[in-house]
N, C-alpha and C positions, 0 to 999 in steps of 0.2 A: 384562603390563601393566594397573597399575590401573583403575579404574573412572572415577575421573578424569580420568583421563590418554585412554581409550580415547571417552568423551563429548566432551574437546576436541579431538581430531582427528576425530570422528564431526562436530561443529557446522563445524568449519575445512573439512572434504572439501565438506561441503553448500552450504556460502554459497559456496567456489570453484565447486561446479557451477552457483548461481546465477547468479553471475558472468560465467563462461565463458561460460553459455544465451545472455544478453544482450550482451554482446560479440561471439560469434559470431554473433547476429542483427544485429547492425550490421555487424558485415564482409562478410556475405553479401547481405544487402540493405540499406541505410543506413534506410531506413522500414518495406517491405515487413514484412520480418524482425523488425523489432523491436516493430513493431503484433501481428503475429501471437504472439508470445510472451508480452507485456503481455495481452493478451485472455484467451490461453489460461490465464494463470497466475489472473486474474479470474475464468476458468470454473471451472478446480477451486477455488476457494474456493468459492465460489457452492456448487457440491456437496457440498463436504466441509461448511458449514453448514446445508444442506439435513439430512443425515444425520445430525448432532451433535444436530439438534431436535428431531428422526425418533426416534434411539434414546432419547435422555432425554425423551421424550411432551412436550416444550414446547409450552403453547400460543400457537402462531402461522400464519400462512399462509405456509406454508415453501414453497409452490409459486407462490404470485407473485413470493416471494424471487428464487426460484432461476430462472423465467423470465426475469424483469430482472436477474439476475447473470449469465444466457449472452446476452442479446440487447444490453446496454447499452454494453459494452466494442466491440463490432465494429460498433455503429453510432454510437460515437465516432468509432473509428479509419476507418471509412470517410469519414467526414463531412469529413478531417482530409485524407485520402491522394486525394481526389475531387473534393471544393466546395472547399482553400483553392487553386484555383488562380490563378493571375494575369490571368489572361484570362478574360473572362465564355464560358461555353459556350453557344454560339447552336446550337436547333435552328429543323430547316426549310430547305426548298429553298430553292435561287435566285429563282424567279419565285413561290414558297409563301409565306405569312404565317411568318415569325420569332417568336422568341421568343426572350429572354435567361435562362437558369438561375443560378438566385443563385453570385454570386463571392464566392468568403472562408467561412470557416465561423468563427464567435465560441462555442469551445470553451467558456468558462466561461458565457455567457449559454444556452447548449445545455443545460450538465451541469447548471444551475441549473431552467433550465425542466424536465427530463425528471425530476429529482429531485421539484418540485412534483408533478407528474402521477402520481409514484407514492406519496408521499404521500394524496394527492386517492385514488388507490385502493384503498391499501389501509384508509383509514376508510371507505370505499364499502363494501368487503368485510365490516369489520364491525359494521356497523347492519343489513346484511343476516343477517349471523349472530346478531343481539341479536336481532329481530326474526321471523327466521322457523328460528332455530338452536336458540335457548334458551340463548343464551351468557348469562352476564351481564355488567353493567357492565367487573367489574372482569375480567375473561375478558377483556372486548376489548378494555381499554385496553392491557394484559398483552400483550395477543396486538399488537396495534396499533405498541408499543413494541420487541417485539424483531424483528417482521418489518421495518419500517423498519430498526434496527440491522443487524439481518442482511445489508440490504443495501447499504448506509452504509459498513458496515469489515470488511474495508476494500475492497471490488469497489471502491462510489466513488472512495472518496479513493485508490486505486492507481491507479483508470483515469486518473487526471491527469498520468501518464506519459505519457502518448499528446496532452497537448498541445502535445509539444517533435516530431514526425514531420515538422515541414516546416523544420526548425530543425536541421541537423547538427552544431554548437558545441553547440546543448542538449542535445542527447542527450547526447555526451560527456560534459557536465558533470553531468547527471544520473547518467551510471554512476560517476561520480567520490560523488556523492552518497548512491546506493545504496550502495555499498562503504563510505565514512565511515559510516553507518546500521548496518553488518552490523558491522563492525567492533567498536564500541563494544559487542555483546552477548560474541563471542567473547573480546575484553580486559578485560571484567567480569567473565567466567567465570572467566579463567583468574588475574586477578586476585585475585578472592573465592578462589581454592583455594588460593592461596599466603599469602596475608594474610589472610584473611577471618578475623573476631575478632580479633585477637593488639592492636589498639591501642582500638576500639571496637565494645563487648559488644552495643548495640543493632541489631538488622539495620535495614536500609534502609527494607526494606517487611514488615512481619512477619506483615501479615493478608493482602497479596495474594500478595505470593511471599516466604519464609519463607526463601529460600535468599539472596537479597541481602545485600551486605552494604557499610556506607560505605568498607571498603578499594578494596572491590571496582570500586565506581562511581567511585571517586576515583582507583584507579590507572589505570582505563580510559580514564577522561576525558583525561589525560594522556599517554597512551600513543597512544591514537585521535586526538589533537590532534597528536601528533608525527609520526605515520605517515602523515596526511588533507596535512598542509602536504608533505611528501615527495614525496606520490602524486600532487600538483597538475600536476604535466606531463603528464602521461596527457590531459588535456582539455585543450582548443585554445586557453585563455588563458593556461596558465605562471605560472609563478613572478613574473616580470618584469613581471606586470599584474593581480595580485592583490596592493591595499593590504596591509598586516599588520596595519590596524587593522580591516578589512573582517572579514578573517581572525576578527580577535580576537571578531567580533560575533556573526558565521555560526556557525562552532563551536560555541561555548556551545550557541546554540539547536537546532543540527542532534543534539548532544548528549545535550541533555532531550527534544526530541520521539524520540529513540530511546529511551530511556529508559523514557519517557510509551507508547510504542506499547507497549512490551512489558511492562510491564504492563496495559494494559490488555484486548492478546490473555488474557494469565493471570488479568484478571478474569473477563471473556467463559468460558474451560474451566472456572475453578472455577464460575461462575454454573449450569455446566450438569452440572457434576461428572463431567469428565472430563481425563486429563492429555494428551492430545492432541490434534488435531484431526484428525488421519490418520497413517498409518504408510509416506505414501510414501518420504519425507527422513528417512536413519537418522541418530541422534544429536540431530534436531530436533524429527520428526513428519510435518505435514501442509504443504501448502502457505500454509494461513493461518497457519501458524506462522511460515514464514518468512516474507512479507511485511509483519507485522503493524506492527513499526516503521516500513517503508519507506513504506509509508502514510500514516502522520502527517508523514514531513521528505516527500515529495513531495509534497502533495499541499499542505501550509504554504506550501512556498517556490514552488509552482503560482502561489500564492492572493500573495502579497508581492512576489516579486522583481519583478512590473510596475509595483507602487506603486512600488518604489525605486528601479528604474529612471529615475520622470518626473523 
């Protein structure tokens, strides 16, 4: 078996594991199992970021980012599962005073609020380090940027997968989105191996990801679009309810975001001078390498779909 074929099989196997875990979690318990899996993926990614920054000695408040990455997804999952109830939660006895606990959980609003608090905490920490630890302004600015980024991408972005917890149809649609996202990476690799450099000599991203070819990107877009269309019946809306025009707009957006997420992950790994974020998954690396592109697609559509549905 050639190294290229071996790598392709490893990537395919690891992607099947991810989708199998997601699908199994949904089958086990439509909300709870899915929430646990998303939170665990976010936690493992936070730990990988912590190790990457520690090993490379990158100036950052990696402890703050680790704590936020470990706690944040569970808070959001709890909010969706516990607080997002149709009926208010009444506290108190029949004769005693009663109070009504908040009913409903505004996921985007809470996500934004907690992100603001994290940014503020990061800058407060850097101000302290400049005044009492001797950090320079350049070091503090670099540390703040890396700290915030290590929480946002992909933990904060991928945690938007939790906003579908109270809608079983949306969960299945999200699984289709993740499947389409991961297929784009697999088919880009396969198309690149078979056709890369034969027609277009210039690489797609020579500085960030030198192995990506235009033939691989074009071939992946065509194959991923066709496969994604025929896999639509696994979702709750199926063929008959998805206009072709809508699909022709959404699929390019998914593909562009998938490629951008993959390149963003490569950019970060080059920045800290490592090849893989971890070694948990054969052929891919760590969890960060697995959910870098879904973090882009999931968060984008979680943000724009409510607007499109108005």
